[in-house]
Structure formats: C-alpha cells, structure tokens
N, C-alpha and C positions, 0 to 999 in steps of 0.2 A: 358888242358882247365882251364882257370882261372875264378873264380866266383867273381863278384863284390858284396861286402857286403853292404847292405843298412845301412846308418847311423841312429841309433836310437836317438830320441830326447825326452826330458821330456815334458809331458803334465800334467798340474796341474788342477785337478778338485776338487769339494767339497768333494769327497770321498778319495782323496789322489793323489799321483804322479805316473804316468805310463810312461814307455818307449814305444815309438811307432814311426812310420814313418808318415810324413805329405805329402799329395798330393798337386799338384799345385793349385787346386781349394780352398783347405783349406788355403793355404798361401795367396791367393788373397782376402779372405773374409774381410768384413768390421769388424774391431775390435770392441768389445763391449766397450761401455762407459757408466758410470752411468748417469742416467737422472738428469736433473737440477730440484731440488724441487721447484724452483721459476718460472718454465715454465709449463703451463697447455696445454697439447696436446690432440688431438682427438684420441680415441681408435678405432673408426670405421668411415668410410666415412659417411657424412650426410650434411644436409642443416641447417643453422642457422635460428631459428624461433624467438627467443627473447634474448635480452641481458638485464640483470637485475641489472647491476652495472655500475659505471662510473669511469674514471681515477681519482685517488686520494682517492677513497672511501676505508674506513677501512672495512674489512670483518673478520668473525670468521670462523674457520674450520667448515664445514657443511652448511654454507650459500649457497643458490642457486645463482649461477652466471649467468647462461644462459640456454637456451634450444635449442637443435637441433634435427631435425627429421632424423632418420636413421633406416633402415630396417622396415619402415612403423610404427615406434613408436616414440613418443616424449621422448627424453632422457634429463633428468634434470641433468645439470652439477653443482656439488657442490664443494665448495672450499676445497682442501685437507689440507690447512694450514691457520693459522690466519696471516693477513698482510694487506698491502695496495696495491691496484691495480696500477701498474706502466704504463701498456699499454694494450690496447685491440686491438688485431691484426685481428679482423673479424668484419663484418657488417651483419645485418639481411639480409637474402637472399643468402649469400655466400654459395657455395657448397664446402665442405671441404674434402680433401683426408685423409686417415689414417695417423696419425703422424704429422698433421698440428698444428702449434703454434696458440693457441686461445687467451690466456691471460698471461701476465707477472706480477709477483709480485715484489715489492721492497725488 
C-alpha cells in the first residue's frame, strides 16, 4: 500500500513562516491588496444625505466631506488625508453598498 505525501507549502503571517497544506477554496480566494489612500470607500451600506465638498476643492485631514445614513444613524464622513477633491462618485439619495467608491483625491 503506497501513501501519497501531501506537499507542504510555506505560509507567511505577521508571526512568522509556517509549513502547511492549502485547500482549493484557499487557492481561489481573492488576494489581499492594499487600499488606495486616495480613494474613500463606504465601510457600511447606507444612503447619501449630504455632500459638503465640490470637485477641485482643497480639504484638510478631518474636514467633513459628506454625510450618509446607515443603520438608522447619520454618519459624518471626514477626510482621512489633506488634498484636492478629484472626483465625487455619488449623489444625494444614492443607496451605497459596502466598499463603494465615494470620493477620489488627486
């Protein structure tokens, strides 16, 4: 009787490197990519209530850009960086899913 040996592969984590086997579901997963700091995305689904900036406007980190209603609360979206608004990808009344691009910075 012959036994097939599973091939061990290296897995790199923040705590070190491990030898393990990977299943098919792991191999098909969406690979992690770092987020673009110039793209502002929704963190939870919601509806746009107000937009407080315009294309071309200079903003500082912490400035209020817009407000959207999610989970029965008004969520104030503040600028994570200082910069210029390149594009606003939403309009008042839009219903947004999680991970939707709202604002792009130059």
